PDBQT receptor file of N, H, CA, C and O in Angstrom, charges set to zero:
ATOM      1  N   UNK A   1     -54.829 150.002 242.770  1.00  0.00    +0.000 N 
ATOM      2  CA  UNK A   1     -54.122 150.812 243.717  1.00  0.00    +0.000 C 
ATOM      3  C   UNK A   1     -52.789 150.174 244.126  1.00  0.00    +0.000 C 
ATOM      4  O   UNK A   1     -52.160 150.600 245.095  1.00  0.00    +0.000 OA
ATOM      5  N   UNK A   2     -52.373 149.167 243.390  1.00  0.00    +0.000 N 
ATOM      6  H   UNK A   2     -52.883 148.821 242.603  1.00  0.00    +0.000 HD
ATOM      7  CA  UNK A   2     -51.087 148.565 243.701  1.00  0.00    +0.000 C 
ATOM      8  C   UNK A   2     -49.969 149.545 243.383  1.00  0.00    +0.000 C 
ATOM      9  O   UNK A   2     -50.116 150.420 242.530  1.00  0.00    +0.000 OA
ATOM     10  N   UNK A   3     -48.877 149.392 244.064  1.00  0.00    +0.000 N 
ATOM     11  H   UNK A   3     -48.757 148.681 244.758  1.00  0.00    +0.000 HD
ATOM     12  CA  UNK A   3     -47.685 150.226 243.889  1.00  0.00    +0.000 C 
ATOM     13  C   UNK A   3     -47.853 151.655 244.382  1.00  0.00    +0.000 C 
ATOM     14  O   UNK A   3     -46.981 152.491 244.144  1.00  0.00    +0.000 OA
ATOM     15  N   UNK A   4     -48.967 151.958 245.071  1.00  0.00    +0.000 N 
ATOM     16  H   UNK A   4     -49.676 151.278 245.264  1.00  0.00    +0.000 HD
ATOM     17  CA  UNK A   4     -49.160 153.277 245.673  1.00  0.00    +0.000 C 
ATOM     18  C   UNK A   4     -49.054 153.123 247.183  1.00  0.00    +0.000 C 
ATOM     19  O   UNK A   4     -49.804 152.356 247.786  1.00  0.00    +0.000 OA
ATOM     20  N   UNK A   5     -48.142 153.836 247.782  1.00  0.00    +0.000 N 
ATOM     21  H   UNK A   5     -47.533 154.459 247.292  1.00  0.00    +0.000 HD
ATOM     22  CA  UNK A   5     -47.991 153.851 249.228  1.00  0.00    +0.000 C 
ATOM     23  C   UNK A   5     -48.736 155.058 249.767  1.00  0.00    +0.000 C 
ATOM     24  O   UNK A   5     -48.414 156.195 249.424  1.00  0.00    +0.000 OA
ATOM     25  N   UNK A   6     -49.727 154.816 250.606  1.00  0.00    +0.000 N 
ATOM     26  H   UNK A   6     -49.989 153.892 250.884  1.00  0.00    +0.000 HD
ATOM     27  CA  UNK A   6     -50.471 155.888 251.264  1.00  0.00    +0.000 C 
ATOM     28  C   UNK A   6     -49.847 156.078 252.637  1.00  0.00    +0.000 C 
ATOM     29  O   UNK A   6     -49.758 155.129 253.416  1.00  0.00    +0.000 OA
ATOM     30  N   UNK A   7     -49.417 157.288 252.935  1.00  0.00    +0.000 N 
ATOM     31  H   UNK A   7     -49.489 158.059 252.302  1.00  0.00    +0.000 HD
ATOM     32  CA  UNK A   7     -48.597 157.555 254.106  1.00  0.00    +0.000 C 
ATOM     33  C   UNK A   7     -49.153 158.700 254.934  1.00  0.00    +0.000 C 
ATOM     34  O   UNK A   7     -49.654 159.686 254.395  1.00  0.00    +0.000 OA
ATOM     35  N   UNK A   8     -49.060 158.558 256.253  1.00  0.00    +0.000 N 
ATOM     36  H   UNK A   8     -48.653 157.757 256.691  1.00  0.00    +0.000 HD
ATOM     37  CA  UNK A   8     -49.388 159.651 257.161  1.00  0.00    +0.000 C 
ATOM     38  C   UNK A   8     -48.477 159.542 258.369  1.00  0.00    +0.000 C 
ATOM     39  O   UNK A   8     -48.343 158.472 258.963  1.00  0.00    +0.000 OA
ATOM     40  N   UNK A   9     -47.853 160.651 258.728  1.00  0.00    +0.000 N 
ATOM     41  H   UNK A   9     -47.962 161.520 258.246  1.00  0.00    +0.000 HD
ATOM     42  CA  UNK A   9     -46.958 160.683 259.881  1.00  0.00    +0.000 C 
ATOM     43  C   UNK A   9     -47.536 161.650 260.904  1.00  0.00    +0.000 C 
ATOM     44  O   UNK A   9     -47.847 162.799 260.590  1.00  0.00    +0.000 OA
ATOM     45  N   UNK A  10     -47.673 161.165 262.124  1.00  0.00    +0.000 N 
ATOM     46  H   UNK A  10     -47.420 160.231 262.379  1.00  0.00    +0.000 HD
ATOM     47  CA  UNK A  10     -48.161 161.988 263.224  1.00  0.00    +0.000 C 
ATOM     48  C   UNK A  10     -46.999 162.285 264.158  1.00  0.00    +0.000 C 
ATOM     49  O   UNK A  10     -46.236 161.388 264.514  1.00  0.00    +0.000 OA
ATOM     50  N   UNK A  11     -46.867 163.537 264.550  1.00  0.00    +0.000 N 
ATOM     51  H   UNK A  11     -47.487 164.266 264.260  1.00  0.00    +0.000 HD
ATOM     52  CA  UNK A  11     -45.806 163.919 265.478  1.00  0.00    +0.000 C 
ATOM     53  C   UNK A  11     -46.407 164.588 266.703  1.00  0.00    +0.000 C 
ATOM     54  O   UNK A  11     -47.456 165.229 266.632  1.00  0.00    +0.000 OA
ATOM     55  N   UNK A  12     -45.726 164.428 267.815  1.00  0.00    +0.000 N 
ATOM     56  H   UNK A  12     -44.874 163.907 267.873  1.00  0.00    +0.000 HD
ATOM     57  CA  UNK A  12     -46.104 165.093 269.054  1.00  0.00    +0.000 C 
ATOM     58  C   UNK A  12     -44.915 165.930 269.496  1.00  0.00    +0.000 C 
ATOM     59  O   UNK A  12     -43.954 165.388 270.041  1.00  0.00    +0.000 OA
ATOM     60  N   UNK A  13     -44.956 167.239 269.274  1.00  0.00    +0.000 N 
ATOM     61  H   UNK A  13     -45.737 167.680 268.831  1.00  0.00    +0.000 HD
ATOM     62  CA  UNK A  13     -43.816 168.087 269.608  1.00  0.00    +0.000 C 
ATOM     63  C   UNK A  13     -43.438 168.063 271.089  1.00  0.00    +0.000 C 
ATOM     64  O   UNK A  13     -42.266 168.218 271.431  1.00  0.00    +0.000 OA
ATOM     65  N   UNK A  14     -44.415 167.870 271.960  1.00  0.00    +0.000 N 
ATOM     66  H   UNK A  14     -45.367 167.743 271.682  1.00  0.00    +0.000 HD
ATOM     67  CA  UNK A  14     -44.123 167.862 273.399  1.00  0.00    +0.000 C 
ATOM     68  C   UNK A  14     -43.288 166.655 273.792  1.00  0.00    +0.000 C 
ATOM     69  O   UNK A  14     -42.297 166.785 274.511  1.00  0.00    +0.000 OA
ATOM     70  N   UNK A  15     -43.688 165.479 273.319  1.00  0.00    +0.000 N 
ATOM     71  H   UNK A  15     -44.493 165.373 272.735  1.00  0.00    +0.000 HD
ATOM     72  CA  UNK A  15     -42.964 164.256 273.688  1.00  0.00    +0.000 C 
ATOM     73  C   UNK A  15     -41.923 163.872 272.631  1.00  0.00    +0.000 C 
ATOM     74  O   UNK A  15     -41.131 162.952 272.832  1.00  0.00    +0.000 OA
ATOM     75  N   UNK A  16     -41.938 164.590 271.507  1.00  0.00    +0.000 N 
ATOM     76  H   UNK A  16     -42.582 165.338 271.344  1.00  0.00    +0.000 HD
ATOM     77  CA  UNK A  16     -41.041 164.308 270.378  1.00  0.00    +0.000 C 
ATOM     78  C   UNK A  16     -41.225 162.897 269.819  1.00  0.00    +0.000 C 
ATOM     79  O   UNK A  16     -40.308 162.338 269.218  1.00  0.00    +0.000 OA
ATOM     80  N   UNK A  17     -42.410 162.327 270.019  1.00  0.00    +0.000 N 
ATOM     81  H   UNK A  17     -43.155 162.781 270.507  1.00  0.00    +0.000 HD
ATOM     82  CA  UNK A  17     -42.682 160.999 269.468  1.00  0.00    +0.000 C 
ATOM     83  C   UNK A  17     -43.230 161.134 268.054  1.00  0.00    +0.000 C 
ATOM     84  O   UNK A  17     -43.868 162.126 267.701  1.00  0.00    +0.000 OA
ATOM     85  N   UNK A  18     -42.963 160.116 267.265  1.00  0.00    +0.000 N 
ATOM     86  H   UNK A  18     -42.445 159.310 267.552  1.00  0.00    +0.000 HD
ATOM     87  CA  UNK A  18     -43.410 160.073 265.872  1.00  0.00    +0.000 C 
ATOM     88  C   UNK A  18     -44.100 158.740 265.653  1.00  0.00    +0.000 C 
ATOM     89  O   UNK A  18     -43.611 157.701 266.097  1.00  0.00    +0.000 OA
ATOM     90  N   UNK A  19     -45.236 158.766 264.970  1.00  0.00    +0.000 N 
ATOM     91  H   UNK A  19     -45.633 159.610 264.609  1.00  0.00    +0.000 HD
ATOM     92  CA  UNK A  19     -45.994 157.562 264.677  1.00  0.00    +0.000 C 
ATOM     93  C   UNK A  19     -46.207 157.499 263.173  1.00  0.00    +0.000 C 
ATOM     94  O   UNK A  19     -46.698 158.450 262.566  1.00  0.00    +0.000 OA
ATOM     95  N   UNK A  20     -45.834 156.369 262.575  1.00  0.00    +0.000 N 
ATOM     96  H   UNK A  20     -45.435 155.596 263.068  1.00  0.00    +0.000 HD
ATOM     97  CA  UNK A  20     -45.935 156.187 261.126  1.00  0.00    +0.000 C 
ATOM     98  C   UNK A  20     -47.136 155.302 260.799  1.00  0.00    +0.000 C 
ATOM     99  O   UNK A  20     -47.278 154.206 261.340  1.00  0.00    +0.000 OA
ATOM    100  N   UNK A  21     -47.985 155.786 259.921  1.00  0.00    +0.000 N 
ATOM    101  H   UNK A  21     -47.870 156.676 259.481  1.00  0.00    +0.000 HD
ATOM    102  CA  UNK A  21     -49.111 155.008 259.443  1.00  0.00    +0.000 C 
ATOM    103  C   UNK A  21     -49.040 154.928 257.931  1.00  0.00    +0.000 C 
ATOM    104  O   UNK A  21     -48.745 155.917 257.260  1.00  0.00    +0.000 OA
ATOM    105  N   UNK A  22     -49.314 153.742 257.395  1.00  0.00    +0.000 N 
ATOM    106  H   UNK A  22     -49.554 152.938 257.939  1.00  0.00    +0.000 HD
ATOM    107  CA  UNK A  22     -49.257 153.581 255.943  1.00  0.00    +0.000 C 
ATOM    108  C   UNK A  22     -50.105 152.399 255.508  1.00  0.00    +0.000 C 
ATOM    109  O   UNK A  22     -50.395 151.491 256.286  1.00  0.00    +0.000 OA
ATOM    110  N   UNK A  23     -50.495 152.439 254.239  1.00  0.00    +0.000 N 
ATOM    111  H   UNK A  23     -50.259 153.177 253.607  1.00  0.00    +0.000 HD
ATOM    112  CA  UNK A  23     -51.182 151.336 253.579  1.00  0.00    +0.000 C 
ATOM    113  C   UNK A  23     -50.460 151.112 252.264  1.00  0.00    +0.000 C 
ATOM    114  O   UNK A  23     -50.203 152.054 251.514  1.00  0.00    +0.000 OA
ATOM    115  N   UNK A  24     -50.132 149.842 251.989  1.00  0.00    +0.000 N 
ATOM    116  H   UNK A  24     -50.341 149.077 252.598  1.00  0.00    +0.000 HD
ATOM    117  CA  UNK A  24     -49.418 149.518 250.755  1.00  0.00    +0.000 C 
ATOM    118  C   UNK A  24     -49.755 148.095 250.335  1.00  0.00    +0.000 C 
ATOM    119  O   UNK A  24     -49.582 147.150 251.105  1.00  0.00    +0.000 OA
ATOM    120  N   UNK A  25     -50.236 147.954 249.110  1.00  0.00    +0.000 N 
ATOM    121  H   UNK A  25     -50.376 148.721 248.484  1.00  0.00    +0.000 HD
ATOM    122  CA  UNK A  25     -50.576 146.639 248.543  1.00  0.00    +0.000 C 
ATOM    123  C   UNK A  25     -51.438 145.797 249.484  1.00  0.00    +0.000 C 
ATOM    124  O   UNK A  25     -51.191 144.605 249.668  1.00  0.00    +0.000 OA
ATOM    125  N   UNK A  26     -52.442 146.424 250.071  1.00  0.00    +0.000 N 
ATOM    126  H   UNK A  26     -52.643 147.392 249.921  1.00  0.00    +0.000 HD
ATOM    127  CA  UNK A  26     -53.389 145.711 250.922  1.00  0.00    +0.000 C 
ATOM    128  C   UNK A  26     -52.909 145.461 252.343  1.00  0.00    +0.000 C 
ATOM    129  O   UNK A  26     -53.612 144.811 253.117  1.00  0.00    +0.000 OA
ATOM    130  N   UNK A  27     -51.737 145.956 252.707  1.00  0.00    +0.000 N 
ATOM    131  H   UNK A  27     -51.167 146.485 252.079  1.00  0.00    +0.000 HD
ATOM    132  CA  UNK A  27     -51.204 145.774 254.060  1.00  0.00    +0.000 C 
ATOM    133  C   UNK A  27     -51.218 147.108 254.785  1.00  0.00    +0.000 C 
ATOM    134  O   UNK A  27     -51.046 148.163 254.174  1.00  0.00    +0.000 OA
ATOM    135  N   UNK A  28     -51.426 147.051 256.108  1.00  0.00    +0.000 N 
ATOM    136  H   UNK A  28     -51.565 146.194 256.605  1.00  0.00    +0.000 HD
ATOM    137  CA  UNK A  28     -51.438 148.259 256.919  1.00  0.00    +0.000 C 
ATOM    138  C   UNK A  28     -50.241 148.291 257.856  1.00  0.00    +0.000 C 
ATOM    139  O   UNK A  28     -49.763 147.253 258.314  1.00  0.00    +0.000 OA
ATOM    140  N   UNK A  29     -49.773 149.482 258.130  1.00  0.00    +0.000 N 
ATOM    141  H   UNK A  29     -50.162 150.325 257.758  1.00  0.00    +0.000 HD
ATOM    142  CA  UNK A  29     -48.642 149.692 259.026  1.00  0.00    +0.000 C 
ATOM    143  C   UNK A  29     -49.012 150.776 260.028  1.00  0.00    +0.000 C 
ATOM    144  O   UNK A  29     -49.564 151.812 259.657  1.00  0.00    +0.000 OA
ATOM    145  N   UNK A  30     -48.710 150.538 261.286  1.00  0.00    +0.000 N 
ATOM    146  H   UNK A  30     -48.261 149.697 261.588  1.00  0.00    +0.000 HD
ATOM    147  CA  UNK A  30     -48.905 151.532 262.334  1.00  0.00    +0.000 C 
ATOM    148  C   UNK A  30     -47.821 151.281 263.370  1.00  0.00    +0.000 C 
ATOM    149  O   UNK A  30     -47.986 150.460 264.272  1.00  0.00    +0.000 OA
ATOM    150  N   UNK A  31     -46.701 152.003 263.231  1.00  0.00    +0.000 N 
ATOM    151  H   UNK A  31     -46.566 152.670 262.498  1.00  0.00    +0.000 HD
ATOM    152  CA  UNK A  31     -45.538 151.750 264.073  1.00  0.00    +0.000 C 
ATOM    153  C   UNK A  31     -44.801 153.040 264.396  1.00  0.00    +0.000 C 
ATOM    154  O   UNK A  31     -45.062 154.090 263.809  1.00  0.00    +0.000 OA
ATOM    155  N   UNK A  32     -43.888 152.937 265.326  1.00  0.00    +0.000 N 
ATOM    156  H   UNK A  32     -43.676 152.084 265.802  1.00  0.00    +0.000 HD
ATOM    157  CA  UNK A  32     -42.997 154.057 265.648  1.00  0.00    +0.000 C 
ATOM    158  C   UNK A  32     -41.607 153.811 265.085  1.00  0.00    +0.000 C 
ATOM    159  O   UNK A  32     -40.739 154.681 265.162  1.00  0.00    +0.000 OA
ATOM    160  N   UNK A  33     -41.397 152.645 264.526  1.00  0.00    +0.000 N 
ATOM    161  H   UNK A  33     -42.102 151.939 264.464  1.00  0.00    +0.000 HD
ATOM    162  CA  UNK A  33     -40.121 152.266 263.924  1.00  0.00    +0.000 C 
ATOM    163  C   UNK A  33     -40.242 152.422 262.405  1.00  0.00    +0.000 C 
ATOM    164  O   UNK A  33     -41.284 152.105 261.833  1.00  0.00    +0.000 OA
ATOM    165  N   UNK A  34     -39.189 152.905 261.756  1.00  0.00    +0.000 N 
ATOM    166  H   UNK A  34     -38.342 153.163 262.221  1.00  0.00    +0.000 HD
ATOM    167  CA  UNK A  34     -39.267 153.166 260.314  1.00  0.00    +0.000 C 
ATOM    168  C   UNK A  34     -38.849 151.984 259.437  1.00  0.00    +0.000 C 
ATOM    169  O   UNK A  34     -38.935 152.080 258.213  1.00  0.00    +0.000 OA
ATOM    170  N   UNK A  35     -38.403 150.879 260.024  1.00  0.00    +0.000 N 
ATOM    171  H   UNK A  35     -38.334 150.801 261.018  1.00  0.00    +0.000 HD
ATOM    172  CA  UNK A  35     -37.874 149.763 259.237  1.00  0.00    +0.000 C 
ATOM    173  C   UNK A  35     -38.784 149.287 258.123  1.00  0.00    +0.000 C 
ATOM    174  O   UNK A  35     -38.375 149.264 256.963  1.00  0.00    +0.000 OA
ATOM    175  N   UNK A  36     -40.001 148.911 258.448  1.00  0.00    +0.000 N 
ATOM    176  H   UNK A  36     -40.334 148.930 259.391  1.00  0.00    +0.000 HD
ATOM    177  CA  UNK A  36     -40.952 148.410 257.448  1.00  0.00    +0.000 C 
ATOM    178  C   UNK A  36     -41.342 149.523 256.470  1.00  0.00    +0.000 C 
ATOM    179  O   UNK A  36     -41.458 149.291 255.266  1.00  0.00    +0.000 OA
ATOM    180  N   UNK A  37     -41.539 150.721 256.997  1.00  0.00    +0.000 N 
ATOM    181  H   UNK A  37     -41.444 150.909 257.975  1.00  0.00    +0.000 HD
ATOM    182  CA  UNK A  37     -41.899 151.848 256.144  1.00  0.00    +0.000 C 
ATOM    183  C   UNK A  37     -40.820 152.122 255.110  1.00  0.00    +0.000 C 
ATOM    184  O   UNK A  37     -41.132 152.383 253.948  1.00  0.00    +0.000 OA
ATOM    185  N   UNK A  38     -39.565 152.067 255.508  1.00  0.00    +0.000 N 
ATOM    186  H   UNK A  38     -39.311 151.855 256.452  1.00  0.00    +0.000 HD
ATOM    187  CA  UNK A  38     -38.466 152.287 254.569  1.00  0.00    +0.000 C 
ATOM    188  C   UNK A  38     -38.482 151.259 253.445  1.00  0.00    +0.000 C 
ATOM    189  O   UNK A  38     -38.219 151.597 252.291  1.00  0.00    +0.000 OA
ATOM    190  N   UNK A  39     -38.787 150.017 253.771  1.00  0.00    +0.000 N 
ATOM    191  H   UNK A  39     -39.001 149.742 254.709  1.00  0.00    +0.000 HD
ATOM    192  CA  UNK A  39     -38.878 148.966 252.759  1.00  0.00    +0.000 C 
ATOM    193  C   UNK A  39     -40.014 149.258 251.781  1.00  0.00    +0.000 C 
ATOM    194  O   UNK A  39     -39.845 149.130 250.568  1.00  0.00    +0.000 OA
ATOM    195  N   UNK A  40     -41.165 149.649 252.312  1.00  0.00    +0.000 N 
ATOM    196  H   UNK A  40     -41.302 149.753 253.297  1.00  0.00    +0.000 HD
ATOM    197  CA  UNK A  40     -42.307 149.966 251.455  1.00  0.00    +0.000 C 
ATOM    198  C   UNK A  40     -42.000 151.155 250.550  1.00  0.00    +0.000 C 
ATOM    199  O   UNK A  40     -42.400 151.155 249.385  1.00  0.00    +0.000 OA
ATOM    200  N   UNK A  41     -41.303 152.164 251.058  1.00  0.00    +0.000 N 
ATOM    201  H   UNK A  41     -40.978 152.163 252.004  1.00  0.00    +0.000 HD
ATOM    202  CA  UNK A  41     -40.949 153.324 250.242  1.00  0.00    +0.000 C 
ATOM    203  C   UNK A  41     -40.098 152.888 249.056  1.00  0.00    +0.000 C 
ATOM    204  O   UNK A  41     -40.284 153.383 247.944  1.00  0.00    +0.000 OA
ATOM    205  N   UNK A  42     -39.174 151.975 249.282  1.00  0.00    +0.000 N 
ATOM    206  H   UNK A  42     -39.022 151.573 250.185  1.00  0.00    +0.000 HD
ATOM    207  CA  UNK A  42     -38.322 151.474 248.199  1.00  0.00    +0.000 C 
ATOM    208  C   UNK A  42     -39.116 150.706 247.148  1.00  0.00    +0.000 C 
ATOM    209  O   UNK A  42     -38.787 150.755 245.962  1.00  0.00    +0.000 OA
ATOM    210  N   UNK A  43     -40.160 149.998 247.578  1.00  0.00    +0.000 N 
ATOM    211  H   UNK A  43     -40.427 149.958 248.541  1.00  0.00    +0.000 HD
ATOM    212  CA  UNK A  43     -40.956 149.165 246.673  1.00  0.00    +0.000 C 
ATOM    213  C   UNK A  43     -42.028 149.960 245.928  1.00  0.00    +0.000 C 
ATOM    214  O   UNK A  43     -42.446 149.561 244.841  1.00  0.00    +0.000 OA
ATOM    215  N   UNK A  44     -42.475 151.070 246.495  1.00  0.00    +0.000 N 
ATOM    216  H   UNK A  44     -42.136 151.394 247.378  1.00  0.00    +0.000 HD
ATOM    217  CA  UNK A  44     -43.599 151.822 245.925  1.00  0.00    +0.000 C 
ATOM    218  C   UNK A  44     -43.195 152.579 244.669  1.00  0.00    +0.000 C 
ATOM    219  O   UNK A  44     -42.092 153.116 244.569  1.00  0.00    +0.000 OA
ATOM    220  N   UNK A  45     -44.105 152.607 243.731  1.00  0.00    +0.000 N 
ATOM    221  H   UNK A  45     -45.001 152.171 243.813  1.00  0.00    +0.000 HD
ATOM    222  CA  UNK A  45     -43.909 153.411 242.527  1.00  0.00    +0.000 C 
ATOM    223  C   UNK A  45     -44.352 154.854 242.791  1.00  0.00    +0.000 C 
ATOM    224  O   UNK A  45     -43.759 155.803 242.278  1.00  0.00    +0.000 OA
ATOM    225  N   UNK A  46     -45.399 154.997 243.595  1.00  0.00    +0.000 N 
ATOM    226  H   UNK A  46     -45.881 154.226 244.012  1.00  0.00    +0.000 HD
ATOM    227  CA  UNK A  46     -45.941 156.304 243.943  1.00  0.00    +0.000 C 
ATOM    228  C   UNK A  46     -46.152 156.378 245.447  1.00  0.00    +0.000 C 
ATOM    229  O   UNK A  46     -46.432 155.371 246.097  1.00  0.00    +0.000 OA
ATOM    230  N   UNK A  47     -46.014 157.588 245.996  1.00  0.00    +0.000 N 
ATOM    231  H   UNK A  47     -45.787 158.406 245.469  1.00  0.00    +0.000 HD
ATOM    232  CA  UNK A  47     -46.297 157.830 247.409  1.00  0.00    +0.000 C 
ATOM    233  C   UNK A  47     -47.328 158.939 247.488  1.00  0.00    +0.000 C 
ATOM    234  O   UNK A  47     -47.178 159.990 246.864  1.00  0.00    +0.000 OA
ATOM    235  N   UNK A  48     -48.370 158.696 248.256  1.00  0.00    +0.000 N 
ATOM    236  H   UNK A  48     -48.491 157.843 248.763  1.00  0.00    +0.000 HD
ATOM    237  CA  UNK A  48     -49.477 159.633 248.375  1.00  0.00    +0.000 C 
ATOM    238  C   UNK A  48     -49.748 159.882 249.857  1.00  0.00    +0.000 C 
ATOM    239  O   UNK A  48     -49.697 158.957 250.667  1.00  0.00    +0.000 OA
ATOM    240  N   UNK A  49     -50.031 161.119 250.201  1.00  0.00    +0.000 N 
ATOM    241  H   UNK A  49     -50.073 161.870 249.543  1.00  0.00    +0.000 HD
ATOM    242  CA  UNK A  49     -50.349 161.396 251.596  1.00  0.00    +0.000 C 
ATOM    243  C   UNK A  49     -50.891 162.795 251.791  1.00  0.00    +0.000 C 
ATOM    244  O   UNK A  49     -50.707 163.684 250.959  1.00  0.00    +0.000 OA
ATOM    245  N   UNK A  50     -51.557 162.962 252.904  1.00  0.00    +0.000 N 
ATOM    246  H   UNK A  50     -51.706 162.241 253.580  1.00  0.00    +0.000 HD
ATOM    247  CA  UNK A  50     -52.079 164.255 253.300  1.00  0.00    +0.000 C 
ATOM    248  C   UNK A  50     -50.920 165.086 253.850  1.00  0.00    +0.000 C 
ATOM    249  O   UNK A  50     -50.248 164.660 254.789  1.00  0.00    +0.000 OA
ATOM    250  N   UNK A  51     -50.685 166.246 253.285  1.00  0.00    +0.000 N 
ATOM    251  H   UNK A  51     -51.232 166.592 252.523  1.00  0.00    +0.000 HD
ATOM    252  CA  UNK A  51     -49.630 167.156 253.732  1.00  0.00    +0.000 C 
ATOM    253  C   UNK A  51     -48.241 166.516 253.654  1.00  0.00    +0.000 C 
ATOM    254  O   UNK A  51     -47.376 166.788 254.486  1.00  0.00    +0.000 OA
ATOM    255  N   UNK A  52     -48.044 165.681 252.664  1.00  0.00    +0.000 N 
ATOM    256  H   UNK A  52     -48.747 165.461 251.988  1.00  0.00    +0.000 HD
ATOM    257  CA  UNK A  52     -46.789 164.926 252.535  1.00  0.00    +0.000 C 
ATOM    258  C   UNK A  52     -45.591 165.833 252.231  1.00  0.00    +0.000 C 
ATOM    259  O   UNK A  52     -44.489 165.569 252.710  1.00  0.00    +0.000 OA
ATOM    260  N   UNK A  53     -45.786 166.876 251.456  1.00  0.00    +0.000 N 
ATOM    261  H   UNK A  53     -46.682 167.090 251.067  1.00  0.00    +0.000 HD
ATOM    262  CA  UNK A  53     -44.666 167.731 251.064  1.00  0.00    +0.000 C 
ATOM    263  C   UNK A  53     -44.216 168.642 252.207  1.00  0.00    +0.000 C 
ATOM    264  O   UNK A  53     -43.019 168.782 252.454  1.00  0.00    +0.000 OA
ATOM    265  N   UNK A  54     -45.161 169.253 252.894  1.00  0.00    +0.000 N 
ATOM    266  H   UNK A  54     -46.134 169.139 252.693  1.00  0.00    +0.000 HD
ATOM    267  CA  UNK A  54     -44.799 170.197 253.957  1.00  0.00    +0.000 C 
ATOM    268  C   UNK A  54     -44.509 169.513 255.294  1.00  0.00    +0.000 C 
ATOM    269  O   UNK A  54     -43.798 170.080 256.124  1.00  0.00    +0.000 OA
ATOM    270  N   UNK A  55     -45.031 168.333 255.518  1.00  0.00    +0.000 N 
ATOM    271  H   UNK A  55     -45.608 167.873 254.843  1.00  0.00    +0.000 HD
ATOM    272  CA  UNK A  55     -44.853 167.708 256.831  1.00  0.00    +0.000 C 
ATOM    273  C   UNK A  55     -44.137 166.363 256.785  1.00  0.00    +0.000 C 
ATOM    274  O   UNK A  55     -43.092 166.196 257.413  1.00  0.00    +0.000 OA
ATOM    275  N   UNK A  56     -44.689 165.410 256.051  1.00  0.00    +0.000 N 
ATOM    276  H   UNK A  56     -45.538 165.546 255.541  1.00  0.00    +0.000 HD
ATOM    277  CA  UNK A  56     -44.189 164.030 256.115  1.00  0.00    +0.000 C 
ATOM    278  C   UNK A  56     -42.783 163.860 255.570  1.00  0.00    +0.000 C 
ATOM    279  O   UNK A  56     -41.957 163.216 256.216  1.00  0.00    +0.000 OA
ATOM    280  N   UNK A  57     -42.482 164.418 254.401  1.00  0.00    +0.000 N 
ATOM    281  H   UNK A  57     -43.153 164.941 253.876  1.00  0.00    +0.000 HD
ATOM    282  CA  UNK A  57     -41.146 164.271 253.822  1.00  0.00    +0.000 C 
ATOM    283  C   UNK A  57     -40.088 164.929 254.713  1.00  0.00    +0.000 C 
ATOM    284  O   UNK A  57     -39.058 164.308 254.973  1.00  0.00    +0.000 OA
ATOM    285  N   UNK A  58     -40.301 166.165 255.192  1.00  0.00    +0.000 N 
ATOM    286  H   UNK A  58     -41.138 166.669 254.981  1.00  0.00    +0.000 HD
ATOM    287  CA  UNK A  58     -39.308 166.733 256.111  1.00  0.00    +0.000 C 
ATOM    288  C   UNK A  58     -39.114 165.890 257.382  1.00  0.00    +0.000 C 
ATOM    289  O   UNK A  58     -38.000 165.779 257.894  1.00  0.00    +0.000 OA
ATOM    290  N   UNK A  59     -40.194 165.306 257.877  1.00  0.00    +0.000 N 
ATOM    291  H   UNK A  59     -41.098 165.396 257.461  1.00  0.00    +0.000 HD
ATOM    292  CA  UNK A  59     -40.090 164.463 259.073  1.00  0.00    +0.000 C 
ATOM    293  C   UNK A  59     -39.284 163.206 258.779  1.00  0.00    +0.000 C 
ATOM    294  O   UNK A  59     -38.483 162.780 259.611  1.00  0.00    +0.000 OA
ATOM    295  N   UNK A  60     -39.483 162.602 257.608  1.00  0.00    +0.000 N 
ATOM    296  H   UNK A  60     -40.133 162.948 256.932  1.00  0.00    +0.000 HD
ATOM    297  CA  UNK A  60     -38.716 161.427 257.232  1.00  0.00    +0.000 C 
ATOM    298  C   UNK A  60     -37.240 161.760 257.047  1.00  0.00    +0.000 C 
ATOM    299  O   UNK A  60     -36.376 160.946 257.373  1.00  0.00    +0.000 OA
ATOM    300  N   UNK A  61     -36.949 162.931 256.534  1.00  0.00    +0.000 N 
ATOM    301  H   UNK A  61     -37.650 163.592 256.269  1.00  0.00    +0.000 HD
ATOM    302  CA  UNK A  61     -35.556 163.337 256.351  1.00  0.00    +0.000 C 
ATOM    303  C   UNK A  61     -34.816 163.439 257.679  1.00  0.00    +0.000 C 
ATOM    304  O   UNK A  61     -33.604 163.228 257.727  1.00  0.00    +0.000 OA
ATOM    305  N   UNK A  62     -35.526 163.758 258.753  1.00  0.00    +0.000 N 
ATOM    306  H   UNK A  62     -36.511 163.929 258.713  1.00  0.00    +0.000 HD
ATOM    307  CA  UNK A  62     -34.911 163.838 260.074  1.00  0.00    +0.000 C 
ATOM    308  C   UNK A  62     -34.396 162.490 260.544  1.00  0.00    +0.000 C 
ATOM    309  O   UNK A  62     -33.416 162.408 261.284  1.00  0.00    +0.000 OA
ATOM    310  N   UNK A  63     -35.075 161.423 260.101  1.00  0.00    +0.000 N 
ATOM    311  H   UNK A  63     -35.871 161.490 259.500  1.00  0.00    +0.000 HD
ATOM    312  CA  UNK A  63     -34.662 160.077 260.523  1.00  0.00    +0.000 C 
ATOM    313  C   UNK A  63     -33.746 159.508 259.497  1.00  0.00    +0.000 C 
ATOM    314  O   UNK A  63     -33.275 158.381 259.647  1.00  0.00    +0.000 OA
TER     315      UNK A  63
């Protein structure tokens, strides 16, 4: 499962907060800052996630 970034983004429309969760190469991420996530996206060969096309990618494009 190396080189696969598993991603999930949670949003709260009321507070406009965004929470990023990911697993990559045995490491876990749970943050509101995109810095580490952006690095992992660059390193990953594949990105996998629940509802990634309709939700997560558009949310990432906003940032």
